[in-house]
N, C-alpha and C positions, 0 to 999 in steps of 0.2 A: 342710495344717499350717497352724493359725495361729502367727503369732509369739506372742514375749513381751510387747509393745507390745499387740495384739489381746486376748491372755487377761486382763492386767492390765485392760483397757476392761471385759472383759465381766463378769469379777468386781466392779467396782465398779460397776456397773450394777444387776448383779443384787442388788449389796449394796444398790443406794437401794432397788428393789422389795421387798425384805423390809422391811428398816427401816419402809418406810412399810405394808408388810401388817403388822407387829407395831404399828405406831400405830394404826391401825384395829382391830385386836383388843381393845387394851388399852382404846380407847373401847368397844367394844360391852362388853366386862367390866366397865367403870364404870358402862354404861347398865344391864347383868344384875344387879349388886351394888345400885344404886339401886332397881331394882326389886323383888327380895327385900327391901328395908329394906322399902320402902313399903307391903309386904305385911305385913310382919311388925306393924308398927306399924298396919296394919287390924285385924289378928287382937286386939292389944295394947287396941284402942279398940273393938273387939267385945267382949270382955270385958268391957270395962266398962259398955256399954251391956244388956249382959245382967243386972247389975246393978241397973238402971232399974225402982223401984217406984212404984204410982202411975200418977197421969197429969199429971207434970210440964207445965210450961209453959216452950216451947222456942222459938230465931229459928231459922229454915229457910230459906236462901237459895232464893228465886225467880228473880232476874237474878241477873248478876255484879253484886255490892257493893249489891245491894238483899236487905234481909231482910222477914221477917213472922213475928210470933208466933202460934204453933200451942201446941195442945195434942197429946201425944204419948201416943197411943190405944190402940196395942196393937206391943209389943215382940218379939210372937213370929209376927209376918210379916214380913219382911223382903220390899223388892222389889232383885233382882240385876239388872245388868246383863251379860249373859253372851255379848254381842257385836252387832256391826250393830245398837246399840240397841234390843236383843230385853230385856226385864226379865219377869224369872220369879220367880214368890213362891216364898220359902224361909226354912225357921227359921234361926234364930241358929246353931245347931250345923250345919246345911247349909250356910251360908254359910260358916262356918269351915272345912268340909273341904273347899269348894270353893279356899279360898283359901290353903290348906294344900297343896289338889293343886297350884297354879299354881306356888307357892314350890317344890317339889318337880322340876317340870318345867324352872322356871328355875334351880336349881340343879344338875342334868345338863347345861343348855346351859352354865351357869360351868363344871363342871368341865370340858367338851369343849372352851370357850375357853382354858384355862389348858394343857392339854394340846398344844394348837395352838402358844400361846405361846412354849411349852419347844421344839417344832420348829423352831420358826422363829428361835428363841433361840441355837440348838444350831448351827446352819446359818450364823446371821451370825457366829458366831464362829469356823465353820472357814474361812469366806471371807476375815474380818479377818486370822488367821491364815497364809493364803496371800499377802496383801496387803503383811504385814509384811516 
């Protein structure tokens, strides 16, 4: 049977581990939240893009920090990176739906992370009360 000192050490160690897990999940939650914000901004920019008429002249990046003047010919056909550097042609509507789907998936992950944070927080509080 563990004595009181061993029990305190065990609880303190568990508290440290849980605190580290809590911080890691908070960091993951921040990343997911930032991704949701970035994708929401993409939808906003895509909606602005849909309003473009005529064939405006634009600057487009060809290398990091290097741009070229170009003419925007077709705003109804977008090339979308669907992963592994594979580009697929999609309409602005299809692109928006794809982005919304990603946002929904990230929100589910965000909810799961929040639930995990609550569980760990409650466990931390229980251990802290034992250490007092």
